[in-house]
Backbone bond lengths (Angstrom), bond angles and torsions (degrees), N, CA, C in turn:
res aa  C-N    CA-C-N  psi(-1)  N-CA   C-N-CA  omega(-1)  CA-C   N-CA-C  phi
1 M - - - 1.441 - - 1.560 107.09 -
2 I 1.285 119.07 119.73 1.460 124.35 174.71 1.525 110.09 -127.60
3 T 1.325 115.15 127.18 1.422 119.16 178.36 1.517 109.46 -125.92
4 K 1.302 121.15 130.58 1.467 126.01 -179.39 1.513 110.17 -123.56
5 F 1.357 113.48 137.94 1.460 116.27 167.25 1.489 110.68 -157.77
6 N 1.343 115.72 161.78 1.449 123.74 -178.41 1.534 109.43 -107.72
7 L 1.301 114.94 138.29 1.438 124.16 175.50 1.514 104.86 -122.20
8 R 1.330 121.04 95.98 1.414 127.71 -169.88 1.500 108.12 56.20
9 K 1.373 119.00 -117.58 1.445 120.70 -178.04 1.521 111.57 -97.79
10 T 1.359 118.82 7.46 1.429 123.17 -179.79 1.527 109.90 -97.87
11 K 1.318 116.47 127.97 1.515 119.92 176.93 1.536 105.45 -100.42
12 I 1.371 113.22 133.51 1.465 120.97 -179.05 1.527 108.42 -125.35
13 V 1.322 117.94 129.30 1.435 124.85 -179.78 1.550 110.27 -124.33
14 F 1.295 119.36 124.80 1.402 124.78 174.44 1.526 109.25 -105.66
15 V 1.363 117.19 128.16 1.408 122.84 179.25 1.524 111.92 -126.16
16 G 1.303 118.38 132.00 1.447 120.06 178.58 1.540 108.84 -135.04
17 K 1.320 117.15 141.01 1.488 121.22 -178.29 1.472 107.79 -138.13
18 Y 1.352 112.73 143.68 1.473 121.98 -179.33 1.490 105.34 -119.07
19 R 1.360 115.55 137.48 1.457 121.21 -174.65 1.504 115.08 -57.98
20 Y 1.322 116.94 -32.60 1.504 118.99 -174.46 1.499 111.82 -108.12
21 D 1.338 115.87 30.62 1.490 118.68 174.79 1.475 111.99 -67.17
22 K 1.345 118.88 125.54 1.433 122.98 -176.58 1.507 115.05 -72.95
23 N 1.351 118.47 -18.83 1.473 125.58 -179.04 1.471 113.89 -86.65
24 M 1.325 119.62 -5.20 1.481 124.51 -176.11 1.497 110.11 -74.12
25 S 1.352 119.75 137.99 1.456 122.42 175.35 1.522 110.92 -68.85
26 E 1.316 116.51 159.90 1.463 121.10 177.13 1.533 112.95 -62.34
27 L 1.340 116.52 -40.96 1.463 119.73 178.61 1.512 111.43 -64.35
28 D 1.341 118.57 -41.60 1.469 119.77 174.37 1.430 112.27 -64.48
29 R 1.314 121.30 -39.42 1.451 124.14 -179.96 1.564 110.46 -61.33
30 L 1.333 115.28 -46.19 1.454 121.01 -179.98 1.548 113.12 -65.73
31 S 1.313 119.43 -43.19 1.459 122.98 -177.49 1.431 115.77 -79.12
32 T 1.396 118.01 -38.25 1.443 122.66 -175.99 1.493 111.11 -80.80
33 W 1.310 120.88 -37.12 1.449 122.91 -172.01 1.539 112.85 -114.38
34 R 1.354 113.61 39.83 1.451 118.47 178.05 1.492 113.42 -63.69
35 D 1.288 118.49 -34.52 1.473 122.60 -176.91 1.518 110.21 -138.15
36 W 1.305 115.10 162.47 1.458 121.83 176.49 1.578 105.21 -95.09
37 S 1.358 114.18 132.86 1.461 117.79 179.30 1.503 112.17 -151.65
38 I 1.316 111.47 157.38 1.473 119.54 174.30 1.563 102.08 -125.87
39 S 1.294 118.01 119.36 1.449 121.37 -179.02 1.540 112.83 -160.65
40 L 1.353 115.59 161.77 1.399 123.78 171.96 1.494 103.64 -129.44
41 W 1.399 117.71 130.13 1.407 118.04 -173.82 1.537 111.28 -139.07
42 F 1.330 115.60 162.79 1.436 122.81 -178.75 1.533 108.44 -141.49
43 K 1.352 118.91 137.34 1.385 125.06 -177.79 1.525 111.98 -138.78
44 R 1.346 120.01 140.79 1.437 122.11 177.53 1.555 106.62 -126.64
45 N 1.292 115.50 131.52 1.515 121.81 179.69 1.528 107.74 -126.36
46 K 1.272 115.44 157.32 1.466 123.79 172.13 1.547 106.71 -98.98
47 V 1.346 114.66 130.87 1.491 121.01 179.60 1.499 109.40 -132.24
48 V 1.321 117.88 159.93 1.467 121.72 -178.53 1.551 107.56 -73.72
49 G 1.312 114.30 135.48 1.493 120.15 177.51 1.527 111.47 -81.67
50 S 1.296 114.44 163.07 1.493 119.92 179.48 1.497 114.35 -79.51
51 K 1.383 117.12 -18.64 1.435 121.61 177.46 1.545 109.85 -69.30
52 N 1.307 119.15 125.97 1.464 122.95 179.27 1.526 111.64 59.86
53 F 1.300 118.71 35.34 1.472 122.81 -175.43 1.531 110.67 -63.68
54 K 1.294 120.34 -33.36 1.458 120.38 -177.33 1.497 117.90 -72.70
55 D 1.352 112.90 -14.30 1.481 119.24 178.17 1.550 109.28 -88.98
56 T 1.341 117.13 83.48 1.492 120.68 -172.52 1.513 115.01 -65.30
57 K 1.326 117.06 -21.30 1.489 118.82 179.59 1.524 110.57 -71.24
58 N 1.280 118.54 -23.66 1.479 119.10 -176.96 1.556 111.46 -108.84
59 W 1.280 118.54 21.86 1.481 120.03 177.84 1.563 112.76 -60.71
60 N 1.354 115.81 -33.90 1.461 114.39 178.29 1.524 115.61 -67.88
61 N 1.338 116.11 -17.40 1.474 120.99 174.11 1.572 110.18 -90.88
62 N 1.307 118.02 -5.82 1.428 122.90 -176.57 1.555 112.85 -113.93
63 L 1.283 118.85 35.24 1.468 123.03 -178.64 1.510 112.96 -91.03
64 V 1.347 115.73 138.22 1.483 122.03 177.74 1.517 106.58 -125.75
65 N 1.307 113.89 165.15 1.538 119.64 -179.45 1.503 110.09 -87.26
66 S 1.304 112.93 141.65 1.496 121.74 172.75 1.575 104.09 -124.68
67 Y 1.351 115.64 128.24 1.410 121.80 -176.88 1.546 111.10 -112.86
68 M 1.383 113.02 150.86 1.499 118.68 179.63 1.516 104.36 -137.28
69 L 1.315 116.70 133.76 1.419 125.41 174.78 1.552 107.23 -127.89
70 G 1.383 117.40 119.96 1.462 117.46 -170.15 1.555 109.12 -135.54
71 I 1.300 112.70 166.64 1.464 123.55 176.03 1.515 109.55 -138.56
72 D 1.309 116.30 135.78 1.446 123.55 172.86 1.526 108.52 -118.81
73 F 1.340 115.28 123.47 1.445 118.16 -178.40 1.510 110.35 -138.44
74 L 1.332 114.87 81.78 1.462 125.25 177.98 1.496 113.80 55.87
75 I 1.313 120.46 -79.31 1.470 122.48 -175.10 1.502 112.92 -108.45
76 V 1.363 115.52 1.56 1.498 117.73 178.67 1.581 107.42 -131.55
77 K 1.312 112.82 137.49 1.455 119.64 177.66 1.574 104.78 -129.10
78 G 1.266 118.20 141.71 1.448 121.74 177.27 1.579 110.13 -154.34
79 W 1.286 115.78 149.77 1.500 119.44 176.14 1.492 108.31 -152.96
80 I 1.318 112.34 159.18 1.452 123.24 176.59 1.520 105.37 -119.75
81 N 1.325 112.38 134.70 1.527 118.74 178.71 1.503 107.00 -121.89
82 W 1.319 118.37 130.93 1.508 117.93 175.63 1.495 107.55 -142.78
83 S 1.301 113.00 149.40 1.449 124.46 179.36 1.487 110.64 -151.91
84 K 1.327 117.88 149.04 1.427 123.49 178.65 1.534 110.91 -114.81
85 G 1.320 114.11 118.67 1.519 120.06 -178.32 1.506 116.43 76.12
86 A 1.324 118.04 16.08 1.462 119.40 178.75 1.550 110.23 -84.04
87 K 1.312 114.22 149.79 1.488 122.51 176.94 1.505 109.41 -80.35
88 E 1.318 117.19 129.43 1.459 121.04 -179.06 1.542 107.55 -114.70
89 I 1.365 117.33 121.37 1.423 124.20 179.17 1.525 106.51 -110.14
90 E 1.324 113.21 127.10 1.480 116.61 179.95 1.499 110.31 -113.91
């Protein structure tokens, strides 16, 4: 389950995975569900911002923060990813 929406200039993505999902690829099953765990985690990354995106030489001056907050609970994993002003390529 993936849900995306924008709140002004902030992009928010909710992702949820279930261990026994029949639609999951074999690679995803092996890498995501390697072990059983219970945890709450937080991660911050730098990503390229959408302002002046076409000027590739100055991307290092155009970095914005992207945050992830997640939970692992044995057979269910979920996380929220949000960033303000980041470039999204689909």
